[in-house]
A tleap script that builds the chain and sets N, CA, C and O, in Angstrom:
source leaprc.protein.ff14SB
mol = sequence {
  NMET LYS ILE LYS ILE CYS GLY VAL PRO TYR
  THR VAL VAL GLU CYS GLU ASP LYS PHE THR
  ALA ASP ALA THR HIE TYR GLY GLN ILE GLU
  ASP ILE LYS GLY GLU ILE LEU ILE ASN LYS
  ASN MET PRO VAL GLU LEU LYS GLU GLU THR
  LEU CYS HIE GLU THR LEU HIE GLY MET LEU
  ASP HIE LEU GLY PHE TYR GLU GLN SER LYS
  ASP GLU HIE PHE VAL GLN ALA LEU ALA ASN
  ALA ILE TYR GLN THR PHE GLU ILE LYS LYS
  GLY PHE CASP
}
set mol.1.N position { 1.210 -1.248 0.266 }
set mol.1.CA position { -0.457 -0.302 -0.344 }
set mol.1.C position { 0.952 1.297 0.546 }
set mol.1.O position { 1.541 1.424 1.620 }
set mol.2.N position { 0.825 2.202 -0.893 }
set mol.2.CA position { 1.374 3.768 -0.324 }
set mol.2.C position { 0.397 4.718 -0.274 }
set mol.2.O position { -0.747 4.699 -0.728 }
set mol.3.N position { 0.960 5.504 0.301 }
set mol.3.CA position { 0.414 7.077 1.048 }
set mol.3.C position { 1.205 8.502 0.628 }
set mol.3.O position { 2.307 8.665 0.104 }
set mol.4.N position { 0.263 9.395 1.041 }
set mol.4.CA position { 1.865 10.146 0.866 }
set mol.4.C position { 1.395 11.321 1.750 }
set mol.4.O position { 0.278 11.839 1.756 }
set mol.5.N position { 2.702 11.703 2.653 }
set mol.5.CA position { 2.762 12.317 4.131 }
set mol.5.C position { 3.606 13.833 3.303 }
set mol.5.O position { 4.650 13.829 2.650 }
set mol.6.N position { 2.719 14.987 3.632 }
set mol.6.CA position { 2.953 15.844 2.805 }
set mol.6.C position { 3.693 16.212 1.338 }
set mol.6.O position { 4.699 16.845 1.019 }
set mol.7.N position { 2.539 15.395 0.548 }
set mol.7.CA position { 2.857 15.378 -1.093 }
set mol.7.C position { 4.509 14.257 -1.090 }
set mol.7.O position { 5.195 14.313 -2.111 }
set mol.8.N position { 4.777 13.738 -0.429 }
set mol.8.CA position { 5.519 13.314 -0.352 }
set mol.8.C position { 5.732 11.258 0.056 }
set mol.8.O position { 6.029 10.739 1.132 }
set mol.9.N position { 5.417 10.554 -1.358 }
set mol.9.CA position { 5.114 9.246 -1.185 }
set mol.9.C position { 5.665 8.180 0.165 }
set mol.9.O position { 6.775 8.407 0.647 }
set mol.10.N position { 5.205 7.558 0.461 }
set mol.10.CA position { 5.750 6.902 0.971 }
set mol.10.C position { 5.045 4.515 1.368 }
set mol.10.O position { 4.018 4.252 1.993 }
set mol.11.N position { 5.920 3.508 0.818 }
set mol.11.CA position { 4.937 2.664 1.048 }
set mol.11.C position { 5.329 2.157 2.566 }
set mol.11.O position { 6.303 2.486 3.243 }
set mol.12.N position { 3.940 0.984 2.974 }
set mol.12.CA position { 3.656 0.877 4.238 }
set mol.12.C position { 3.854 -0.604 3.266 }
set mol.12.O position { 3.234 -0.999 2.278 }
set mol.13.N position { 5.402 -1.398 4.304 }
set mol.13.CA position { 5.473 -2.437 4.460 }
set mol.13.C position { 5.197 -3.376 5.854 }
set mol.13.O position { 5.533 -2.833 6.907 }
set mol.14.N position { 4.642 -4.671 5.941 }
set mol.14.CA position { 4.223 -4.878 6.597 }
set mol.14.C position { 5.133 -5.987 6.674 }
set mol.14.O position { 5.388 -6.635 5.658 }
set mol.15.N position { 5.993 -6.452 8.536 }
set mol.15.CA position { 7.209 -7.483 8.370 }
set mol.15.C position { 7.070 -7.802 9.568 }
set mol.15.O position { 6.220 -7.235 10.255 }
set mol.16.N position { 7.815 -8.708 10.035 }
set mol.16.CA position { 8.092 -9.332 11.314 }
set mol.16.C position { 8.680 -7.627 12.190 }
set mol.16.O position { 8.812 -6.549 11.610 }
set mol.17.N position { 8.966 -7.946 13.907 }
set mol.17.CA position { 9.331 -7.101 14.109 }
set mol.17.C position { 10.826 -6.956 14.847 }
set mol.17.O position { 11.281 -7.257 15.950 }
set mol.18.N position { 11.499 -6.130 13.247 }
set mol.18.CA position { 12.820 -5.832 13.225 }
set mol.18.C position { 13.664 -4.840 13.250 }
set mol.18.O position { 14.723 -4.609 12.666 }
set mol.19.N position { 12.822 -4.112 14.268 }
set mol.19.CA position { 12.749 -2.156 13.925 }
set mol.19.C position { 13.834 -1.767 15.052 }
set mol.19.O position { 13.796 -2.058 16.247 }
set mol.20.N position { 14.699 -1.117 14.434 }
set mol.20.CA position { 16.253 -1.022 15.173 }
set mol.20.C position { 15.818 -0.465 16.268 }
set mol.20.O position { 16.874 -0.432 16.900 }
set mol.21.N position { 14.851 0.105 17.116 }
set mol.21.CA position { 14.740 0.536 18.260 }
set mol.21.C position { 14.987 -0.572 19.369 }
set mol.21.O position { 14.891 -1.726 18.950 }
set mol.22.N position { 15.336 -0.391 20.925 }
set mol.22.CA position { 15.831 -1.612 21.680 }
set mol.22.C position { 14.532 -2.343 21.643 }
set mol.22.O position { 14.288 -3.391 21.046 }
set mol.23.N position { 13.685 -1.566 22.430 }
set mol.23.CA position { 12.368 -2.262 22.399 }
set mol.23.C position { 11.027 -2.753 21.485 }
set mol.23.O position { 10.832 -2.145 20.432 }
set mol.24.N position { 10.471 -3.407 21.715 }
set mol.24.CA position { 9.160 -3.952 21.030 }
set mol.24.C position { 8.580 -2.625 20.546 }
set mol.24.O position { 8.279 -1.635 21.212 }
set mol.25.N position { 8.486 -2.854 19.129 }
set mol.25.CA position { 7.806 -2.005 18.209 }
set mol.25.C position { 6.912 -2.370 17.782 }
set mol.25.O position { 6.864 -3.566 17.496 }
set mol.26.N position { 5.849 -1.574 17.551 }
set mol.26.CA position { 4.592 -1.742 16.269 }
set mol.26.C position { 5.160 -1.266 15.581 }
set mol.26.O position { 5.515 -2.159 14.811 }
set mol.27.N position { 5.729 0.024 15.121 }
set mol.27.CA position { 6.013 0.150 13.463 }
set mol.27.C position { 7.288 1.542 13.880 }
set mol.27.O position { 7.577 2.187 14.889 }
set mol.28.N position { 7.760 1.482 12.435 }
set mol.28.CA position { 8.573 2.527 12.294 }
set mol.28.C position { 8.615 3.464 10.866 }
set mol.28.O position { 7.772 3.222 10.002 }
set mol.29.N position { 9.377 4.275 10.702 }
set mol.29.CA position { 9.075 5.506 9.765 }
set mol.29.C position { 10.345 5.093 8.986 }
set mol.29.O position { 11.179 4.988 9.886 }
set mol.30.N position { 10.990 4.787 7.769 }
set mol.30.CA position { 12.242 5.286 7.246 }
set mol.30.C position { 12.328 6.625 6.604 }
set mol.30.O position { 12.377 6.132 5.477 }
set mol.31.N position { 12.385 7.837 6.380 }
set mol.31.CA position { 12.001 8.398 5.586 }
set mol.31.C position { 12.891 8.506 4.535 }
set mol.31.O position { 12.480 9.035 3.502 }
set mol.32.N position { 14.450 7.964 4.617 }
set mol.32.CA position { 15.141 7.961 3.321 }
set mol.32.C position { 14.767 6.897 2.570 }
set mol.32.O position { 14.885 7.046 1.353 }
set mol.33.N position { 14.343 5.850 2.973 }
set mol.33.CA position { 13.990 5.039 1.448 }
set mol.33.C position { 11.723 5.497 1.643 }
set mol.33.O position { 10.688 5.370 0.989 }
set mol.34.N position { 12.045 5.854 2.549 }
set mol.34.CA position { 9.707 6.470 1.969 }
set mol.34.C position { 9.066 4.936 1.999 }
set mol.34.O position { 8.479 4.332 1.101 }
set mol.35.N position { 9.383 4.529 3.327 }
set mol.35.CA position { 8.672 3.385 4.058 }
set mol.35.C position { 8.512 3.675 5.379 }
set mol.35.O position { 9.213 4.339 6.142 }
set mol.36.N position { 6.749 2.654 5.660 }
set mol.36.CA position { 6.970 3.021 6.732 }
set mol.36.C position { 6.141 1.393 7.124 }
set mol.36.O position { 5.211 0.790 6.589 }
set mol.37.N position { 7.238 1.037 8.606 }
set mol.37.CA position { 7.223 -1.059 8.670 }
set mol.37.C position { 6.402 -0.907 9.817 }
set mol.37.O position { 6.607 -0.324 10.882 }
set mol.38.N position { 5.256 -1.662 9.308 }
set mol.38.CA position { 4.238 -2.166 10.721 }
set mol.38.C position { 4.389 -3.542 10.747 }
set mol.38.O position { 4.428 -4.362 9.829 }
set mol.39.N position { 4.490 -3.691 12.261 }
set mol.39.CA position { 4.898 -4.760 12.359 }
set mol.39.C position { 3.049 -6.047 11.676 }
set mol.39.O position { 1.825 -5.949 11.587 }
set mol.40.N position { 3.793 -6.707 11.501 }
set mol.40.CA position { 2.830 -7.419 10.652 }
set mol.40.C position { 1.609 -8.641 11.682 }
set mol.40.O position { 0.531 -9.192 11.458 }
set mol.41.N position { 2.500 -8.581 12.722 }
set mol.41.CA position { 1.961 -9.749 13.807 }
set mol.41.C position { 1.078 -8.617 14.810 }
set mol.41.O position { 1.519 -8.392 15.937 }
set mol.42.N position { -0.159 -7.941 14.347 }
set mol.42.CA position { -1.025 -7.533 15.288 }
set mol.42.C position { -2.330 -7.860 14.580 }
set mol.42.O position { -2.570 -8.778 13.795 }
set mol.43.N position { -3.197 -6.794 15.087 }
set mol.43.CA position { -4.551 -7.393 14.745 }
set mol.43.C position { -4.896 -5.862 14.287 }
set mol.43.O position { -4.637 -4.983 15.109 }
set mol.44.N position { -5.425 -5.508 13.115 }
set mol.44.CA position { -6.306 -4.574 12.025 }
set mol.44.C position { -5.904 -3.537 12.565 }
set mol.44.O position { -5.221 -2.594 12.165 }
set mol.45.N position { -6.488 -3.841 13.720 }
set mol.45.CA position { -7.583 -2.129 14.496 }
set mol.45.C position { -5.771 -1.426 15.455 }
set mol.45.O position { -5.799 -0.428 16.175 }
set mol.46.N position { -4.650 -2.118 15.227 }
set mol.46.CA position { -3.784 -1.744 15.775 }
set mol.46.C position { -2.758 -1.393 14.887 }
set mol.46.O position { -2.174 -0.348 15.174 }
set mol.47.N position { -2.448 -1.885 14.060 }
set mol.47.CA position { -2.004 -1.909 12.275 }
set mol.47.C position { -2.197 -0.281 11.694 }
set mol.47.O position { -1.418 0.401 11.029 }
set mol.48.N position { -3.706 0.070 12.289 }
set mol.48.CA position { -4.397 1.470 11.753 }
set mol.48.C position { -3.965 2.068 12.310 }
set mol.48.O position { -3.154 2.812 11.758 }
set mol.49.N position { -4.122 2.175 13.480 }
set mol.49.CA position { -3.368 3.252 14.554 }
set mol.49.C position { -1.755 3.523 14.881 }
set mol.49.O position { -1.083 4.491 15.237 }
set mol.50.N position { -1.512 2.106 14.557 }
set mol.50.CA position { 0.186 2.469 14.201 }
set mol.50.C position { 1.102 3.421 12.686 }
set mol.50.O position { 2.056 4.198 12.645 }
set mol.51.N position { 0.240 2.863 11.709 }
set mol.51.CA position { -0.139 3.736 10.271 }
set mol.51.C position { 0.305 5.446 11.193 }
set mol.51.O position { 1.379 5.972 11.483 }
set mol.52.N position { -1.359 5.904 11.428 }
set mol.52.CA position { -1.397 6.874 12.191 }
set mol.52.C position { -0.595 7.720 12.548 }
set mol.52.O position { -0.434 8.850 12.086 }
set mol.53.N position { 0.408 6.764 14.118 }
set mol.53.CA position { 1.448 7.247 14.667 }
set mol.53.C position { 2.220 7.901 13.608 }
set mol.53.O position { 2.409 9.100 13.404 }
set mol.54.N position { 2.776 6.489 12.745 }
set mol.54.CA position { 4.140 7.065 11.686 }
set mol.54.C position { 3.603 7.544 11.397 }
set mol.54.O position { 3.378 8.487 12.155 }
set mol.55.N position { 3.049 7.545 10.516 }
set mol.55.CA position { 2.554 9.230 9.578 }
set mol.55.C position { 2.547 10.210 9.914 }
set mol.55.O position { 2.713 11.237 9.255 }
set mol.56.N position { 2.224 10.005 11.722 }
set mol.56.CA position { 2.232 11.944 12.471 }
set mol.56.C position { 3.781 11.976 12.817 }
set mol.56.O position { 4.127 13.154 12.899 }
set mol.57.N position { 4.856 11.094 13.052 }
set mol.57.CA position { 6.042 11.300 12.907 }
set mol.57.C position { 6.292 11.688 11.193 }
set mol.57.O position { 6.422 12.899 11.374 }
set mol.58.N position { 6.394 11.583 10.220 }
set mol.58.CA position { 6.723 11.723 8.898 }
set mol.58.C position { 5.974 13.432 8.820 }
set mol.58.O position { 6.692 14.302 8.327 }
set mol.59.N position { 4.360 13.896 9.381 }
set mol.59.CA position { 4.247 15.247 9.323 }
set mol.59.C position { 5.272 15.949 10.029 }
set mol.59.O position { 6.056 16.776 9.562 }
set mol.60.N position { 5.188 15.556 11.144 }
set mol.60.CA position { 6.039 16.129 11.802 }
set mol.60.C position { 7.645 17.029 11.592 }
set mol.60.O position { 8.131 18.144 11.781 }
set mol.61.N position { 7.925 15.985 11.195 }
set mol.61.CA position { 9.699 16.004 10.790 }
set mol.61.C position { 9.691 17.194 9.642 }
set mol.61.O position { 10.284 18.269 9.549 }
set mol.62.N position { 8.173 16.081 8.322 }
set mol.62.CA position { 8.624 17.625 6.886 }
set mol.62.C position { 7.983 19.079 7.747 }
set mol.62.O position { 8.471 20.191 7.545 }
set mol.63.N position { 7.000 18.880 8.570 }
set mol.63.CA position { 6.658 20.501 8.993 }
set mol.63.C position { 7.855 21.420 9.808 }
set mol.63.O position { 7.691 22.606 10.092 }
set mol.64.N position { 9.107 20.627 10.133 }
set mol.64.CA position { 10.538 20.620 11.112 }
set mol.64.C position { 10.046 20.848 12.603 }
set mol.64.O position { 10.711 21.366 13.501 }
set mol.65.N position { 8.800 20.380 12.689 }
set mol.65.CA position { 8.831 19.918 14.470 }
set mol.65.C position { 9.289 19.259 14.594 }
set mol.65.O position { 8.554 18.392 15.066 }
set mol.66.N position { 10.724 18.746 14.440 }
set mol.66.CA position { 11.640 17.505 15.046 }
set mol.66.C position { 12.097 17.293 16.097 }
set mol.66.O position { 13.045 16.513 16.194 }
set mol.67.N position { 11.539 17.952 17.251 }
set mol.67.CA position { 11.759 17.980 18.542 }
set mol.67.C position { 10.323 17.301 19.370 }
set mol.67.O position { 10.383 16.588 20.372 }
set mol.68.N position { 8.689 17.858 18.457 }
set mol.68.CA position { 7.818 17.080 18.856 }
set mol.68.C position { 8.255 15.661 17.983 }
set mol.68.O position { 8.139 14.681 18.719 }
set mol.69.N position { 8.502 15.474 17.261 }
set mol.69.CA position { 7.922 14.511 16.615 }
set mol.69.C position { 9.296 13.406 17.271 }
set mol.69.O position { 9.555 12.398 16.612 }
set mol.70.N position { 9.736 13.562 17.981 }
set mol.70.CA position { 10.558 12.803 18.767 }
set mol.70.C position { 10.252 12.143 19.667 }
set mol.70.O position { 10.828 11.077 19.882 }
set mol.71.N position { 9.143 12.650 20.530 }
set mol.71.CA position { 8.475 13.069 21.956 }
set mol.71.C position { 7.670 12.052 21.766 }
set mol.71.O position { 6.534 12.406 21.450 }
set mol.72.N position { 7.897 10.493 21.869 }
set mol.72.CA position { 7.129 9.437 21.262 }
set mol.72.C position { 5.115 9.422 22.180 }
set mol.72.O position { 3.999 8.992 21.886 }
set mol.73.N position { 6.125 10.600 23.947 }
set mol.73.CA position { 4.570 10.149 24.606 }
set mol.73.C position { 3.332 11.175 23.732 }
set mol.73.O position { 2.187 10.722 23.745 }
set mol.74.N position { 3.581 12.613 22.943 }
set mol.74.CA position { 3.436 13.205 22.308 }
set mol.74.C position { 2.645 12.694 21.216 }
set mol.74.O position { 1.450 12.961 21.091 }
set mol.75.N position { 3.291 11.970 20.430 }
set mol.75.CA position { 3.153 11.505 19.144 }
set mol.75.C position { 1.967 10.407 19.253 }
set mol.75.O position { 1.087 10.365 18.394 }
set mol.76.N position { 2.003 9.202 20.753 }
set mol.76.CA position { 0.882 8.505 20.920 }
set mol.76.C position { -0.092 9.166 21.058 }
set mol.76.O position { -1.173 8.877 20.546 }
set mol.77.N position { 0.112 10.154 21.762 }
set mol.77.CA position { -1.163 10.643 22.545 }
set mol.77.C position { -2.284 11.366 21.076 }
set mol.77.O position { -3.497 11.152 21.093 }
set mol.78.N position { -1.754 12.023 20.159 }
set mol.78.CA position { -1.717 12.263 19.173 }
set mol.78.C position { -2.520 11.588 18.224 }
set mol.78.O position { -3.568 12.072 17.796 }
set mol.79.N position { -2.006 10.329 17.827 }
set mol.79.CA position { -1.854 9.369 16.876 }
set mol.79.C position { -3.312 8.764 17.792 }
set mol.79.O position { -4.277 8.358 17.144 }
set mol.80.N position { -3.334 8.760 18.978 }
set mol.80.CA position { -4.561 7.775 19.391 }
set mol.80.C position { -5.617 9.017 19.667 }
set mol.80.O position { -6.621 8.511 20.169 }
set mol.81.N position { -5.741 10.099 19.568 }
set mol.81.CA position { -7.076 10.791 19.127 }
set mol.81.C position { -7.724 10.928 17.861 }
set mol.81.O position { -8.895 11.120 17.534 }
set mol.82.N position { -6.697 10.785 17.261 }
set mol.82.CA position { -6.993 11.339 15.520 }
set mol.82.C position { -7.264 9.406 14.578 }
set mol.82.O position { -7.528 9.117 13.411 }
set mol.83.N position { -7.003 8.466 15.934 }
set mol.83.CA position { -7.387 7.369 15.168 }
set mol.83.C position { -9.036 7.043 15.992 }
set mol.83.O position { -9.949 6.435 15.434 }
set mol.84.N position { -9.098 7.572 17.309 }
set mol.84.CA position { -10.456 7.681 17.741 }
set mol.84.C position { -11.292 8.300 17.583 }
set mol.84.O position { -12.352 8.229 18.207 }
set mol.85.N position { -10.958 9.255 16.491 }
set mol.85.CA position { -11.873 10.382 16.249 }
set mol.85.C position { -12.464 10.186 14.388 }
set mol.85.O position { -13.655 10.106 14.085 }
set mol.86.N position { -11.550 10.154 13.586 }
set mol.86.CA position { -11.789 9.491 12.828 }
set mol.86.C position { -11.736 8.650 12.217 }
set mol.86.O position { -10.721 7.967 12.351 }
set mol.87.N position { -12.585 8.282 11.383 }
set mol.87.CA position { -12.300 6.964 10.648 }
set mol.87.C position { -11.126 6.314 9.434 }
set mol.87.O position { -11.189 6.197 8.210 }
set mol.88.N position { -9.887 5.919 10.630 }
set mol.88.CA position { -8.967 5.320 9.674 }
set mol.88.C position { -8.617 3.601 9.347 }
set mol.88.O position { -8.351 2.666 10.102 }
set mol.89.N position { -8.774 3.715 7.703 }
set mol.89.CA position { -8.499 2.310 7.122 }
set mol.89.C position { -7.918 2.338 5.868 }
set mol.89.O position { -8.246 2.817 4.783 }
set mol.90.N position { -7.026 1.741 6.258 }
set mol.90.CA position { -5.905 1.717 4.894 }
set mol.90.C position { -5.610 0.351 4.385 }
set mol.90.O position { -4.441 0.076 4.115 }
set mol.91.N position { -6.950 -0.912 4.157 }
set mol.91.CA position { -6.509 -2.403 3.294 }
set mol.91.C position { -5.958 -3.015 4.302 }
set mol.91.O position { -5.557 -4.143 4.016 }
set mol.92.N position { -5.719 -2.535 5.853 }
set mol.92.CA position { -4.871 -3.598 6.118 }
set mol.92.C position { -6.085 -5.317 5.901 }
set mol.92.O position { -7.284 -5.065 5.783 }
set mol.93.N position { -5.664 -6.873 5.869 }
set mol.93.CA position { -6.794 -7.474 6.614 }
set mol.93.C position { -6.378 -8.435 7.546 }
set mol.93.O position { -7.209 -9.021 8.241 }
savepdb mol mol.pdb
quit
């Protein structure tokens, strides 16, 4: 699946949890590769919320809000609010 963040195309890739962080993660955005990695071993609703979370990282970075993008608590709170407010369905089975 493909999405655009601030006009920039990204490919959403479902994969095993192989992210670069130390702890278990649900997803990760890789700006240079133009990819959003989503842990495939999760329920659909969690994949959708994770996509919202990673998209917010991308939006904040593209808009120059680098410090806010690094604040996982801030990004997660916004992702939860957006996901719970709007119906976001992006084709996960």
